[in-house]
N, C-alpha and C positions, 0 to 999 in steps of 0.2 A: 504494500500500500504506500502510495506517495505521501510525503509529509505535507503539512499544511501550506508551507511556503511554495512548494512545487505545485500544489493544486491551485493556489491563488495565482501563481504565474501562468499556469495553463489557462485558467479562466480569463485572465487579463489578455492573454495572447488571442484567444478566440474572440473576445469582445473587440479587440483592436482590428482583427481580420474582418469582422462583420462591418465595422466602420469604414474600412478601406473599400469594401465592396460597395457600400452605400455611396461613398465619394466617387468611385469609378462610374457607377450608374448615373449619379447626379451630373457628372461632367458630360456624359453622353446625352443626357436629357437636354442640355443646352445646345448641343451641336447636331442632334439627330431628331427626326420625327419618330419618337419612340413608339407611339401607338400603332404605327404602320410599318415599322422597320424590322424585318426578320433578323437582321444582325443584332439588334438590341435583345431580342428574345434569346438568341444564341448565347450572347454574353451572360445574360442573367442565368440561363440554364446551366452554363458551364461553371459560373461562379458558385451557384447554389450546390451543384453536384460536388465540386471540390470542397466547399465549406462543410457540407453534410458528412463527407468522408473524414474530414479533419475532426469534426465533433465525434463521429463514431469511434475514431481512433482514441480520442481523449477519454471517452466512456469506457472502452475496452481495456484501457491501461489504468483505469481507476483515477484518472486525473480530474474528471468531473463526474458527478453522479448522473444517471440517466435522465432524471427529471430536468435538471439544469441544462443538460445537453439538448434535450428536445425543446426546451423553452428558448434556447439560443437560436436554434434553426427556425422555430415558429416566429420568433420576433423579427428575424431578418426577412423571412418571407412576407410578413405583414408590412414591414417598412418598404420593401421593394414593390409590393402591390400598391401602396400609397403613392409612390413615385409614378408608377405606371398610370394609375387612375388620374392623378393630377395632370400628367401629360396628355392623356386622352381627353380630359375636360378642356384643356387649353386648345387642343386641335379642334374639338367640336365647336367651341365658341368662335373660332376663326372662320368657320364656314358660314 
């Protein structure tokens, strides 16, 4: 079992990685038409896949507990959906 400081470090790393994904997608939101761009969906899918594997690894090595890990993934999915919906609404209002 990992000690407390190792688990805290793992959790911080996962939280930082989620923020990096949000920043990446946010930058693309400015430069791309997200609601109609297959490349955006590919980026999100790829980032979510990688992040979920990272979280799964942290769970399997007891660096984070399963509930925390699932919450991290769920929270990132929720935030990405908010960005997508915001972009969709902006595009809809332009029409």
